[in-house]
C-alpha positions in Angstrom: 33.0 -22.2 8.3 29.4 -21.2 7.6 27.5 -21.8 10.7 24.4 -24.0 10.8 22.1 -21.6 12.5 19.2 -20.0 10.6 17.4 -16.7 11.6 18.9 -16.8 15.0 20.9 -13.9 16.3 24.2 -13.9 18.0 24.6 -15.5 21.4 23.5 -13.0 24.0 22.2 -12.8 27.5 18.6 -12.0 28.3 19.3 -8.6 29.7 16.5 -6.0 29.4 16.4 -4.0 26.2 17.0 -0.3 26.7 13.8 1.8 26.3 13.7 3.6 23.0 14.0 7.3 23.2 10.7 9.1 23.7 11.6 11.5 20.9 12.4 8.5 18.7 8.9 7.0 19.2 6.8 10.1 19.2 8.4 12.9 17.3 8.9 13.5 13.7 12.0 15.1 12.3 11.6 18.2 10.3 12.7 16.6 7.1 10.9 13.3 7.6 7.6 12.2 9.0 8.6 8.8 10.2 8.2 6.7 13.3 11.7 6.2 14.6 12.3 3.2 16.7 15.9 3.2 17.9 17.7 0.9 20.2 19.6 3.6 22.0 20.9 3.3 25.5 19.3 5.7 27.9 20.0 5.9 31.6 16.9 6.5 33.8 18.0 10.1 34.5 18.4 10.8 30.8 14.8 10.1 29.8 13.3 13.2 28.2 10.1 14.6 29.5 7.1 14.1 27.3 6.3 17.8 27.4 9.5 18.7 25.6 8.7 16.8 22.5 8.1 18.6 19.2 4.5 18.6 17.8 3.1 16.2 15.3 0.3 16.9 13.0 -2.1 14.4 11.6 -2.5 14.6 7.8 -5.9 15.0 6.2 -7.2 11.7 4.8 -10.5 10.5 3.5 -12.8 9.6 6.3 -14.5 6.3 6.7 -18.3 6.1 6.5 -20.2 6.7 9.7 -22.2 4.0 11.3 -25.9 4.4 10.7 -26.6 3.3 14.2 -24.3 5.8 15.8 -24.5 9.2 14.1 -21.5 10.6 16.0 -19.3 7.6 15.4 -16.8 7.0 12.6 -16.8 3.2 13.4 -18.8 0.8 11.3 -18.4 -1.7 14.2 -20.4 0.5 16.6 -23.6 -1.2 17.8 -27.0 0.4 18.0 -28.3 1.8 21.3 -30.3 -1.4 21.8 -27.0 -3.4 21.8 -25.4 -1.4 24.6 -24.6 -3.6 27.6 -25.7 -2.8 31.1 -22.6 -1.5 32.7 -21.8 -2.1 36.4 -22.7 0.9 38.5 -19.2 1.6 39.8 -17.9 1.7 36.2 -20.5 4.3 35.3 -20.0 6.5 38.3 -16.2 6.4 38.1 -16.3 7.4 34.4 -18.9 10.2 35.1 -16.5 12.0 37.4 -13.5 11.7 35.1 -12.2 14.6 32.9 -9.5 14.5 30.3 -6.9 17.3 29.8 -6.5 18.7 26.4 -3.1 18.8 24.7 -1.6 22.3 24.1 -1.3 22.9 20.4 1.6 25.3 20.9 4.2 23.4 22.8 3.4 20.3 20.7 3.0 17.3 22.9 3.2 14.4 20.5 2.4 12.3 23.5 -1.1 12.8 24.7 -1.4 13.9 28.4 -3.2 11.7 30.8 -6.0 13.0 33.0 -4.5 15.0 35.8 -6.8 13.6 38.5 -6.8 9.8 38.0 -7.8 7.9 41.1 -4.9 6.1 42.8 -4.7 2.5 41.7 -4.7 -0.3 44.3 -1.4 -1.6 45.4 -2.0 -5.0 43.7 -2.8 -3.3 40.4 0.4 -1.2 40.7 2.5 -4.4 41.3 0.9 -6.0 38.3 1.6 -3.1 36.0 5.2 -2.8 37.2 5.7 -6.5 36.5 4.1 -6.2 33.1 6.4 -3.3 32.2 9.4 -5.4 33.3 8.2 -8.3 31.1 8.1 -6.1 28.0 11.5 -4.5 28.7 13.1 -7.9 29.3 12.8 -9.1 25.7 15.9 -11.1 24.3 18.5 -8.8 22.9 19.1 -10.7 19.7 18.3 -9.5 16.1 14.6 -9.2 17.2 15.7 -6.3 19.4 17.3 -4.2 16.7 15.0 -1.2 16.3 15.4 0.9 13.3 13.1 3.5 11.7 9.7 2.1 10.7 7.5 4.1 8.3 3.8 4.0 8.8 1.4 5.5 6.3 -2.3 6.3 6.6 -4.0 4.1 4.0 -7.2 2.3 3.2 -8.2 -0.9 1.5 -9.6 -0.8 -2.0 -11.1 -3.4 -4.3 -8.6 -4.6 -6.8 -9.1 -4.3 -10.5 -8.9 -8.1 -10.9 -12.1 -10.2 -11.5 -11.9 -11.6 -7.9 -12.4 -8.1 -6.5 -10.1 -8.8 -3.5 -9.3 -5.9 -1.3 -5.7 -4.6 -1.3 -3.9 -1.6 0.1 -4.5 1.7 -1.8 -1.6 2.6 -3.9 -0.5 6.2 -3.3 2.1 8.2 -5.1 5.4 8.8 -3.3 4.7 12.4 -2.4 1.2 11.4 -1.2 2.8 8.8 1.0 5.1 11.3 2.6 2.1 13.5 3.4 0.4 10.5 5.0 3.3 9.5 7.2 2.4 9.4 10.9 4.0 8.9 14.2 3.1 6.5 17.0 1.2 9.2 18.9 -1.1 9.6 15.8 -1.6 5.8 15.5 -2.6 5.6 19.1 -4.6 8.8 19.9 -5.4 9.5 23.6 -8.7 8.1 24.8 -11.5 10.6 24.3 -9.7 12.7 21.7 -11.4 11.2 18.6 -14.1 8.9 20.0 -17.1 9.0 22.2 -16.9 7.7 25.8 -17.2 4.0 26.0 -16.5 3.4 22.3 -13.9 0.9 21.4 -11.2 2.0 19.0 -10.1 -0.5 16.3 -6.8 0.3 14.6 -5.0 -1.9 12.0 -1.4 -1.8 10.9 -1.1 -3.7 7.6 1.8 -4.9 5.5 3.1 -7.8 3.6 4.9 -10.6 5.3 8.4 -9.6 6.5 7.7 -5.9 6.6 8.3 -5.5 10.3 4.7 -5.5 11.6 5.4 -7.8 14.6 8.6 -5.9 15.5 6.6 -2.7 15.4 3.9 -4.2 17.6 6.4 -5.3 20.2 8.0 -1.9 20.1 4.6 -0.4 21.0 4.5 -2.6 24.1 8.1 -1.5 24.9 7.1 2.1 24.5 4.4 1.7 27.0 6.8 -0.1 29.4 9.0 3.0 29.2 6.2 5.3 30.1 5.6 6.7 26.7 1.9 5.8 26.4 0.5 7.3 29.6 -3.1 7.1 28.3 -3.0 3.3 29.0 -2.8 1.5 32.3 -2.5 -1.9 30.7 -1.0 -3.2 27.4 -1.6 -6.8 26.5 0.4 -8.2 23.6 -1.1 -11.3 22.0 0.4 -13.2 19.1 -2.6 -14.6 17.3 -0.9 -17.7 16.1 -1.2 -19.1 19.7 -4.9 -18.4 19.8 -6.0 -20.3 16.7 -7.3 -23.4 18.4 -10.8 -24.5 17.2 -12.7 -26.1 20.1 -11.1 -24.2 22.9 -13.2 -21.9 25.1 -12.1 -18.7 26.7 -13.4 -16.0 28.9 -12.0 -12.5 28.5 -9.9 -12.8 31.6 -8.2 -15.9 30.1 -7.4 -14.0 27.0 -5.7 -11.2 29.0 -3.8 -13.7 31.1 -2.4 -15.1 27.8 -1.2 -11.7 26.9 0.6 -11.2 30.3 2.2 -14.6 30.8 3.7 -15.6 33.2 1.7 -13.0 35.1 -1.9 -13.8 36.1 -4.8 -11.4 36.0 -6.2 -11.7 39.5 -9.5 -10.5 40.8 -8.2 -7.1 41.9 -6.6 -6.4 38.5 -9.6 -7.8 36.6 -11.9 -5.5 38.6 -9.8 -2.5 37.7 -9.8 -3.4 34.0 -13.6 -3.7 34.0 -13.9 -0.3 35.7 -11.5 1.5 33.2 -11.6 -0.4 29.9 -10.7 2.8 28.1 -7.3 2.6 29.6 -6.6 -0.9 28.1 -4.6 -1.5 24.9 -5.0 -5.0 23.4 -2.5 -5.8 20.7 -3.5 -8.7 18.4 -0.3 -9.4 16.4 -0.4 -11.4 13.1 -4.2 -11.2 12.9 -4.2 -13.1 9.6 -3.4 -16.3 11.5 -7.0 -16.3 12.5 -8.3 -16.9 9.0 -9.4 -20.4 9.9 -11.7 -18.8 12.5 -13.2 -16.1 10.3 -16.6 -17.2 11.5 -16.3 -14.6 14.2 -17.2 -12.0 11.6 -20.7 -13.4 11.7 -20.9 -14.5 15.3 -22.9 -12.8 18.0 -21.8 -12.3 21.6 -23.4 -11.2 24.8 -22.0 -8.5 27.1 -21.1 -10.7 30.0 -17.2 -10.7 30.2 -17.0 -13.7 32.5 -19.0 -16.0 30.2 -16.8 -18.7 28.6 -17.1 -18.8 24.8 -15.2 -19.9 21.8 -12.5 -17.7 20.6 -14.6 -16.5 17.6 -17.3 -15.5 20.0 -14.8 -13.7 22.1 -13.5 -11.8 19.1 -17.0 -11.0 18.1 -17.7 -9.5 21.5 -14.6 -7.3 21.2 -15.3 -6.1 17.7 -18.9 -5.5 18.3 -18.2 -3.3 21.3 -20.0 -5.6 23.7 -16.9 -6.8 25.7 -14.4 -4.5 27.2 -16.3 -1.6 25.6 -14.1 1.4 25.3 -10.7 -0.3 25.0 -8.3 0.1 22.1 -7.7 -2.8 19.7 -4.5 -2.6 17.7 -4.2 -5.3 15.0 -1.3 -6.1 12.7 -2.1 -8.2 9.6 -1.4 -8.8 6.0 -3.8 -6.8 3.8 -5.2 -9.7 1.8 -7.2 -12.8 2.7 -10.5 -13.7 4.1 -10.3 -11.2 7.0 -9.6 -8.2 4.7 -13.3 -7.2 4.6 -13.3 -6.9 8.4 -10.1 -4.9 8.4 -11.4 -2.4 6.0 -14.0 -1.4 8.6 -11.5 -0.4 11.2 -11.5 3.1 12.6 -8.0 3.8 11.2 -5.8 1.9 8.8 -2.0 2.2 8.5 0.5 0.6 6.3 3.9 -0.6 7.6 6.1 0.3 4.7 9.3 -1.5 5.5 12.9 -0.2 5.1 14.3 2.4 2.7 17.8 1.7 1.3 19.2 4.0 4.1 17.3 2.3 6.8 18.5 -1.1 5.6 22.1 0.0 5.8 21.4 1.3 9.3 20.0 -2.1 10.3 23.2 -3.8 8.9 25.4 -1.5 11.0 23.4 -2.2 14.2 23.3 -5.9 13.5 27.1 -6.1 13.6 27.3 -3.7 16.5 25.1 -6.0 18.6 27.3 -9.0 17.6 30.4 -7.2 18.6 31.9 -7.2 15.1 31.9 -3.5 14.4 35.0 -3.8 12.2 32.9 -5.9 9.7 30.2 -3.3 9.3 31.6 -1.7 6.2 32.7 -5.0 4.6 29.1 -6.3 5.1 27.7 -3.2 3.5 30.1 -3.5 0.6 28.9 -7.1 0.1 25.3 -5.8 0.1 26.0 -2.9 -2.3 27.7 -5.4 -4.6 24.3 -7.1 -5.1 21.8 -4.5 -6.1 19.1 -7.2 -6.3 19.5 -8.1 -2.7 19.8 -4.4 -1.7 16.4 -3.8 -3.3 15.0 -6.7 -1.3 16.4 -5.3 1.9 13.3 -3.1 2.2 11.9 -6.2 4.0 13.3 -6.3 7.5 13.1 -10.1 7.5 15.3 -10.4 4.3 17.6 -7.7 5.6 18.2 -9.8 8.7 18.8 -12.9 6.5 21.4 -11.0 4.4 23.2 -10.0 7.6 23.3 -13.6 8.9 24.7 -14.9 5.6 27.2 -12.0 5.4 28.4 -12.7 8.9 29.0 -16.3 8.0 30.7 -15.5 4.7 33.0 -12.9 6.2 34.4 -15.5 8.5 35.6 -17.4 5.3 37.8 -14.5 4.1 37.9 -11.4 2.0 36.8 -13.1 -1.2 33.3 -13.7 0.1 30.4 -12.7 -2.2 26.7 -12.7 -1.6 24.5 -14.8 -4.0 22.6 -13.0 -6.7 19.2 -14.5 -6.0 16.8 -15.1 -3.1 17.1 -18.9 -3.7 20.9 -18.6 -3.4 20.5 -16.6 -0.2 18.3 -19.2 1.5 20.4 -22.2 0.2 23.4 -20.5 1.7 21.7 -20.2 5.1 20.0 -23.6 5.1 22.8 -25.7 3.5 25.0 -26.1 6.6 21.9 -26.9 8.7 20.8 -29.6 6.2 24.2 -31.3 6.3 23.9 -31.9 10.0 20.3 -33.0 9.9 18.9 -36.4 11.0 17.9 -38.6 8.1 14.7 -37.3 6.4 14.5 -34.3 8.7 14.6 -31.6 5.9 12.0 -33.3 3.8 9.8 -33.9 6.8 9.9 -30.2 7.7 9.5 -29.1 4.1 6.3 -31.3 3.8 4.9 -29.7 7.0 5.7 -26.2 5.7 3.8 -26.9 2.5 0.8 -28.6 4.0 0.4 -26.0 6.7 0.7 -23.2 4.2 -2.1 -24.7 2.2 -4.2 -24.4 5.3 -3.0 -20.8 5.9 -1.1 -21.7 9.0 2.5 -21.1 10.2 2.4 -23.1 13.4 2.7 -26.8 14.2 2.5 -29.1 17.2 5.5 -30.9 18.4 3.9 -34.3 17.6 3.6 -33.3 13.9 7.4 -33.6 13.5 8.7 -37.0 12.5 10.7 -37.5 15.7 12.2 -35.8 18.8 15.5 -35.8 17.0 14.1 -33.8 14.2 12.5 -31.4 16.6 15.8 -30.8 18.5 17.6 -30.3 15.2 15.0 -27.8 13.8 15.0 -25.8 17.1 18.8 -25.8 17.4 19.3 -24.6 13.9 16.6 -21.9 14.3 14.3 -23.3 11.6 11.4 -23.3 14.1 11.0 -21.7 17.5 8.6 -22.1 20.4 5.4 -20.0 20.2 5.1 -17.3 22.8 2.0 -17.5 24.9 0.8 -20.9 23.7 -1.2 -23.0 26.1 0.5 -26.2 24.9 3.8 -26.8 23.2 3.7 -25.4 19.8 6.4 -24.3 17.3 6.3 -21.7 14.6 8.6 -21.3 11.5 11.2 -18.6 12.1 9.8 -16.5 9.3 7.2 -16.6 6.6 9.8 -16.6 3.9 11.5 -19.6 5.4 8.2 -21.4 5.3 7.8 -20.4 1.6 11.3 -21.7 0.8 10.7 -25.0 2.6 7.4 -25.4 0.7 9.3 -24.9 -2.6 11.8 -27.6 -1.5 9.0 -30.0 -1.0 7.5 -29.2 -4.4 10.9 -29.6 -6.1 11.9 -32.9 -4.4 8.7 -34.7 -3.7 7.7 -37.6 -5.9 4.1 -37.1 -4.8 3.9 -33.9 -6.9 3.3 -35.0 -10.5 5.6 -33.4 -13.0 2.7 -32.2 -15.2 1.1 -30.4 -12.2 4.2 -28.5 -11.3 3.7 -25.5 -13.6 0.4 -24.7 -11.8 2.4 -23.8 -8.7 4.2 -20.9 -10.4 1.0 -18.8 -9.9 1.3 -17.5 -13.5 -2.0 -18.9 -14.7 -5.6 -17.8 -13.9 -6.9 -18.8 -10.4 -9.3 -21.4 -11.7 -6.4 -23.4 -13.0 -4.4 -23.2 -9.8 -4.8 -26.0 -7.3 -4.1 -23.6 -4.4 -4.6 -20.0 -3.6 -0.9 -18.9 -3.4 -1.0 -18.1 0.3 2.7 -19.0 0.4 3.4 -16.2 -2.1 7.1 -16.5 -2.1 7.1 -20.2 -3.1 6.9 -19.8 -6.9 10.1 -17.8 -7.1 11.9 -20.2 -4.9 10.6 -23.2 -6.9 11.9 -21.8 -10.1 15.3 -21.1 -8.5 15.6 -24.6 -6.9 14.7 -26.4 -10.1 16.9 -24.5 -12.5 20.0 -23.4 -10.6 23.0 -25.8 -10.9 22.1 -28.8 -8.8 25.4 -29.2 -7.0 25.2 -25.7 -5.5 21.4 -25.7 -4.9 19.3 -28.7 -4.2 22.3 -30.9 -4.1 23.6 -28.9 -1.2 20.3 -29.5 0.6 19.4 -33.0 -0.3 22.4 -34.6 -1.9 23.3 -35.7 -5.5 20.8 -38.5 -5.6 17.9 -36.1 -6.3 19.4 -34.9 -9.6 17.4 -37.2 -12.0 14.1 -36.1 -10.3 15.0 -32.5 -10.5 16.1 -32.8 -14.2 12.6 -34.1 -15.1 10.9 -31.3 -13.4 13.2 -28.8 -15.0 12.3 -30.0 -18.5 8.6 -29.7 -17.7 9.0 -26.1 -16.4 11.1 -25.1 -19.4 8.5 -26.2 -21.8 5.8 -24.3 -19.8 7.8 -21.1 -19.5 8.8 -21.0 -23.2 5.2 -21.4 -24.2 4.1 -18.4 -22.2 3.7 -15.1 -24.1 4.7 -12.3 -21.7 2.8 -9.7 -23.7 -0.5 -11.4 -22.9 -0.1 -11.5 -19.1 -1.5 -9.0 -16.7 1.2 -6.8 -15.3 1.1 -8.4 -11.8 1.8 -11.8 -13.3 4.3 -10.3 -15.7 6.4 -9.0 -12.8 6.1 -12.4 -11.1 7.4 -14.0 -14.3 10.4 -11.7 -14.4 11.2 -12.6 -10.8 10.9 -16.3 -11.6 13.1 -16.0 -14.7 15.7 -14.2 -12.7 15.8 -16.8 -10.0 16.5 -19.6 -12.6 19.8 -18.0 -13.6 19.0 -19.5 -17.1 20.1 -17.1 -19.8 17.8 -18.6 -22.4 14.7 -18.3 -20.3 15.6 -14.8 -19.3 16.0 -13.7 -22.9 12.8 -15.4 -23.9 10.9 -13.4 -21.3 12.5 -10.0 -21.9 12.2 -10.3 -25.7 8.4 -10.9 -25.3 7.8 -7.7 -23.4 5.4 -5.3 -25.1 6.7 -1.9 -26.2 4.1 -0.1 -24.2 4.0 -1.2 -20.5 1.3 0.2 -18.2 1.6 -0.5 -14.5 -1.2 1.8 -13.6 -2.6 0.8 -10.2 0.0 -1.9 -9.6 2.3 -1.6 -6.7 6.0 -1.4 -7.8 8.1 -2.4 -4.8 11.9 -1.8 -4.8 12.6 -5.4 -5.9 10.1 -5.2 -8.8 11.5 -1.8 -9.9 15.0 -3.3 -10.0 13.8 -6.3 -11.8 11.9 -4.3 -14.4 14.9 -2.1 -15.0 17.1 -5.1 -15.6 14.6 -6.6 -18.0 14.2 -3.4 -20.0 18.0 -3.1 -20.4 18.4 -6.7 -21.5 15.6 -6.4 -24.1 17.6 -3.9 -26.2 14.5 -2.2 -27.5 12.6 1.1 -26.8 9.8 1.2 -24.3 7.1 3.5 -23.1 6.1 3.2 -19.4 3.1 4.2 -17.4 4.1 4.4 -13.8 1.1 6.3 -12.3 -0.4 5.0 -9.0 2.4 2.5 -8.5 3.9 3.9 -5.3 7.4 3.8 -6.8 10.0 5.6 -4.8 12.1 8.5 -6.2 15.3 6.5 -6.6 13.4 3.7 -8.4 11.6 6.2 -10.7 14.9 7.9 -11.5 16.6 4.6 -12.3 13.8 3.5 -14.7 13.2 6.7 -16.6 17.0 7.3 -16.9 17.4 4.2 -19.0 18.2 5.0 -22.6 15.7 2.4 -23.8 12.8 4.3 -22.1 11.7 6.9 -24.6 8.5 8.0 -22.9 7.0 7.7 -19.4 4.0 8.8 -17.4 4.1 9.1 -13.6 2.3 11.2 -10.9 3.0 14.8 -11.6 4.0 15.4 -8.0 6.5 12.5 -8.0 8.0 13.7 -11.3 8.5 17.2 -10.1 10.1 15.8 -7.0 12.5 13.8 -9.2 13.3 16.9 -11.3 14.1 18.9 -8.1 16.4 16.1 -6.9 18.3 15.9 -10.1 18.7 19.6 -10.2 20.0 19.7 -6.7 22.6 17.0 -7.5 23.7 18.9 -10.6 22.8 16.1 -13.1 21.8 18.5 -15.8 22.1 16.1 -18.7 19.9 13.4 -17.0 17.4 16.1 -16.0 17.1 17.2 -19.6 16.6 13.7 -20.8 13.9 13.0 -18.1 12.1 16.2 -19.0 12.1 15.2 -22.7 10.7 11.7 -21.9 7.9 12.8 -19.5 4.4 13.0 -21.0 1.0 13.6 -19.6 -0.9 12.8 -22.8 -3.9 12.4 -22.4 -4.5 14.1 -19.1 -7.7 13.5 -17.1 -8.3 15.6 -14.1 -10.5 13.8 -11.6 -9.6 15.6 -8.3 -8.4 18.9 -7.0 -5.0 17.5 -6.6 -4.8 16.8 -10.3 -5.6 20.4 -11.0 -3.0 21.6 -8.4 -0.4 19.3 -9.9 -1.1 20.5 -13.4 -0.8 24.1 -12.2 2.5 23.3 -10.5 3.8 21.9 -13.8 2.8 25.0 -15.7 4.4 27.2 -13.0 7.6 25.3 -13.5 7.5 26.0 -17.2 6.8 29.7 -16.6 9.7 29.9 -14.2 12.0 28.2 -16.7 10.9 30.5 -19.5 11.8 33.6 -17.4 15.2 32.1 -16.5 18.2 32.7 -18.7 19.8 29.4 -17.7 17.0 27.3 -19.1 15.4 27.5 -22.4 12.2 26.2 -24.1 8.9 24.8 -23.0 8.5 21.6 -21.0 7.7 18.9 -23.6 4.9 17.6 -21.3 3.1 21.0 -21.4 4.0 21.8 -25.0 2.8 18.5 -26.4 -0.4 18.0 -24.5 -3.2 17.4 -27.0 -6.1 16.0 -25.0 -7.4 17.3 -21.6 -10.4 15.9 -19.8 -12.0 17.7 -16.8 -14.2 15.4 -14.7 -14.5 16.7 -11.2 -18.3 16.5 -10.9 -21.0 19.0 -9.8 -19.5 19.8 -6.4 -15.8 20.3 -7.1 -16.2 21.2 -10.8 -17.3 24.9 -10.3 -14.5 25.4 -7.7 -11.7 23.9 -9.7 -12.6 25.1 -13.2 -11.3 28.7 -12.7 -7.9 27.2 -11.7 -7.8 25.2 -14.9 -8.8 28.2 -17.0 -5.8 30.2 -15.6 -3.3 27.7 -17.0 -5.1 26.6 -20.3 -3.3 29.1 -22.5 0.0 27.3 -21.6 -1.1 24.3 -23.6 -0.4 25.6 -27.0 -0.8 22.2 -28.8 -4.2 21.4 -27.1 -6.5 19.8 -29.7 -9.2 18.1 -27.5 -10.8 19.8 -24.5 -13.5 17.6 -22.9 -15.5 19.2 -20.1 -18.2 16.6 -20.1 -18.5 14.3 -17.1 -21.0 11.5 -16.4 -21.9 13.2 -13.1 -21.9 16.7 -14.7 -19.3 19.4 -14.0 -21.7 22.3 -14.0 -19.2 25.0 -14.9 -22.3 27.1 -15.9 -22.4 30.4 -17.7 -19.6 31.9 -15.6 -17.3 29.0 -16.5 -18.1 29.4 -20.2 -17.3 33.1 -20.1 -13.9 32.4 -18.4 -13.1 29.7 -21.0 -14.1 31.9 -24.0 -11.4 34.4 -23.0 -8.7 31.8 -23.6 -9.8 30.9 -27.2 -7.3 33.3 -28.9 -4.4 31.3 -27.3 -5.9 27.8 -28.1 -5.2 28.0 -31.8 -4.8 24.2 -32.2 -8.2 23.3 -30.6 -10.2 20.9 -32.7 -12.7 19.4 -30.3 -14.6 21.3 -27.6 -17.0 19.3 -25.5 -19.2 21.4 -23.2 -22.0 18.9 -22.7 -23.9 18.7 -19.4 -22.6 21.9 -17.9 -25.8 23.8 -17.0 -25.2 26.4 -19.8 -28.0 28.8 -20.5 -28.6 31.5 -23.1 -26.2 33.8 -21.4 -23.4 31.3 -21.7 -24.3 30.4 -25.2 -24.2 34.1 -26.3 -20.8 34.5 -24.7 -19.5 31.4 -26.4 -20.8 32.5 -29.8 -19.0 35.8 -29.4 -15.7 34.1 -28.8 -16.0 31.2 -31.3 -14.6 33.1 -34.3 -11.2 32.9 -32.6 -11.3 29.1 -33.3 -12.8 29.5 -36.8 -9.8 27.9 -38.6 -9.2 25.0 -36.1 -12.4 23.8 -34.4 -13.9 20.7 -36.0 -16.3 19.5 -33.4 -18.4 21.4 -30.8 -20.8 19.7 -28.4 -23.4 21.5 -26.3 -25.4 18.4 -25.5 -27.8 18.4 -22.6 -27.6 22.0 -21.5 -30.3 24.7 -20.9 -30.0 26.7 -24.1 -33.2 28.3 -25.3 -34.1 30.2 -28.5 -31.9 33.2 -27.8 -28.8 31.0 -27.4 -29.7 29.0 -30.5 -30.1 32.3 -32.5 -26.5 33.3 -31.3 -25.1 30.0 -32.4 -26.9 30.2 -35.8 -25.5 33.7 -36.4 -21.9 32.6 -35.9 -22.1 29.2 -37.6 -21.3 30.5 -41.2 -18.1 32.0 -39.8 -16.8 28.7 -38.5 -15.0 27.6 -41.6 -13.5 24.5 -40.1 -16.5 23.2 -38.1 -17.7 19.8 -39.2 -20.0 18.6 -36.3 -22.3 20.7 -34.0 -24.3 18.9 -31.3 -27.0 20.8 -29.6 -29.3 17.9 -28.6 -31.3 17.9 -25.4 -31.5 21.6 -24.9 -34.6 23.8 -24.4 -35.0 25.8 -27.6 -38.2 25.5 -29.5 -39.1 25.3 -33.2 -38.1 29.0 -33.6 -34.5 28.3 -32.5 -34.4 25.1 -34.6 -35.5 26.9 -37.8 -32.8 29.6 -37.3 -30.1 26.9 -36.9 -31.4 25.0 -40.0 -31.5 28.3 -42.0 -27.9 29.0 -41.0 -26.8 25.5 -41.9 -27.8 26.0 -45.5 -25.1 28.7 -45.6 -22.5 26.3 -44.3 -21.6 23.6 -46.9 -18.6 22.6 -44.9 -20.7 21.4 -41.9 -21.3 17.6 -42.0 -23.7 17.0 -39.1 -26.0 19.1 -37.0 -27.4 17.0 -34.1 -30.5 18.9 -33.0 -33.1 16.6 -31.5 -34.7 18.0 -28.4 -38.1 17.3 -26.7 -39.2 21.0 -26.8 -39.4 20.9 -30.7 -42.5 19.3 -32.2 -41.6 16.1 -33.9 -43.2 17.2 -37.1 -41.1 20.3 -37.3 -37.9 18.2 -36.7 -38.8 15.8 -39.5 -39.6 18.6 -41.9 -36.2 20.3 -41.2 -34.4 17.0 -41.7 -36.2 16.5 -45.1 -35.0 19.9 -46.1 -31.4 19.1 -45.1 -30.2 15.5 -44.5 -27.2 16.7 -42.5 -29.6 17.4 -39.6 -29.5 14.4 -37.2 -32.4 13.5 -35.0 -30.7 10.5 -33.2 
């Protein structure tokens, strides 16, 4: 039978978890820059020495702005000198005599060395640290203890393109993400390596719900317990959900005691902490749970650590470097919400990226190993591979665990077991047996609480909020809620955020308090001003669509019985009318993806066809994150539409397998993606020997039009040209790359600093673009390629025989450059239609050179030389030359160095002269 437990691992004792391998936590394999957290068994004598670990290197990333108050600090949180607290004399003297050893760059210690002459800690402090290590090693050995690879990527928060200007994680290309991967030793640098003495370090690990942030934070505390973070004497792990209590007052010592329960921070330990705050790591897990107390962002705090204050005041003291100054604060949080502005000011930001497909399969194997059912590993993996939709969702550790739990229950029923094809089916399968054994009204009572708490951005509840003690006992026994660790009073938390989303959808689907006409607003497909809530429970819309539309007997009927069918039928009709009135082509791409997910959850063929048939032929996802589930859903929709599509997949963070699956579809005729990601895909296809697919992908790839805005763009373009040159010299491959051959418009906009450096690189590859028609070297901030750049460009004109538009505006070109240009222009005499030299430094000599060549430019129609520095002499020479050029339609010549009367006279002589 399917068991009635939910999100609870197999029965196990509370034996201590084995310490993860030091190399697993701190080293990076040669082929992958990933943080590896493995639950391997190590005997004490087998622990590797830190000094034997391979080196790690920190990738180059854009730096955060320096604080105006602290010129040497990279932290915007750093206070001014006037805000510095008066430190106790022992603390100052003890730090003054301390020295830190440097890490050897040759033998690659990924783990930073601790100072070699640390003072001996008092016996009471040693006992406390030993007990604290035992506490972190004695975590329950259920599913929470399964440690698999976790990818962390250096990132930053950017303002979204939407009107609300919310901050969200920067979207990097796949190759960029690989370069930004870091290990734990780089997330937690040794004290003193990258900060000034007595400066608090704030580090944030961000990720969506269910991506494994809390698991990673607990793994950090376990790593310290196993001796792998020697730069810290104390690590305090604090789940923030147990701290969100308006009205309570704390002192800093109380807070640390909450993080070490059941241990108590006594006077001796407290004194040691105050003397060496730089050796304290404070982990605030699930920081978004404090959204209700975001007032701490604007609070002020004094430097006295023993002073009781509200929790917002305590946070303010920590973040403003007035309390425990010099410690390390490690936060885990979701990247969106009211606290996002404060997270963006952290000293370092990292993204918890979740599982890859291989990591998800590793998790499945370890799950069944821990449950003692190793013979079912391959059968469970076969079930998962049979549902590509669920396999794509397994990048979320929370969903991966849910799939394992349902697979475990289904495999007990026999070999004919099959996983559901939707997330709704997955959670109905898990929750159905528990609902059948529930006290009357228990499920609806819990669902209502899930919804109401979600609207207040909360995931915890007090015991007295449940309808009865029987409901509490049932919910805890079935794993729907669990006691909150570290809470001062009895509190419960939903087992996962997605479970809360699912229960919230159950309430919306079954409650008579929700009016039918209001239901469409909860699908989050309409603009924010029309939504009655802010979609904090972001998984609820998909679950709602699935619960209302899927066959009642196997969905809501399995949860609440057949009596609810009439109510659900009414709501289904309302949602059907709403969804069929939607025009998918008018939705923003984010909402379009959400609509596809909702339509899939319904299992309604008519609705699915309505949505996919409304997809526009040109789909741009530029700047929108494409997760593995969204990539899979998009591919299914494109195939079902039966039409041709063109995709723009730049800045989506799509992984190579997802990119290959989309662009390999026969219905995708053209696509754009990051050059580095596309080259990576080509190399992968070539290594696998998929020549036919490789050829098809090369034919579909386009970079038209291409705008270079960074050095990386120029490098990627150069790599693409190099690939073509290599192909041309090979006998096995023939022809040019279509992306290079067919490029017609190229813009160069690197600005005055990088422009002069990057332009020579561009010139070296320009001749490869044989179809180039539009070369735009103008930038709002000026590229300043100068006379030297013009000379280099002029040498390529004989190869640019298709060039029709050349924009050299605002590039600091003088007479020297203008003369060089005029000498080379005849090479473009039969193709060039428009030439712009607007806002340069061309004087009379340059104007004379241009006037001399003008009659030879048979195809030229527009010449713009406005805002230069030639006088009436140069203007008269250009006007005289224009009379010999009947083919020229416009000569834009206004410039402040020419007397206005002269300009008017020239225009009267020839109306083609423009003075605008």
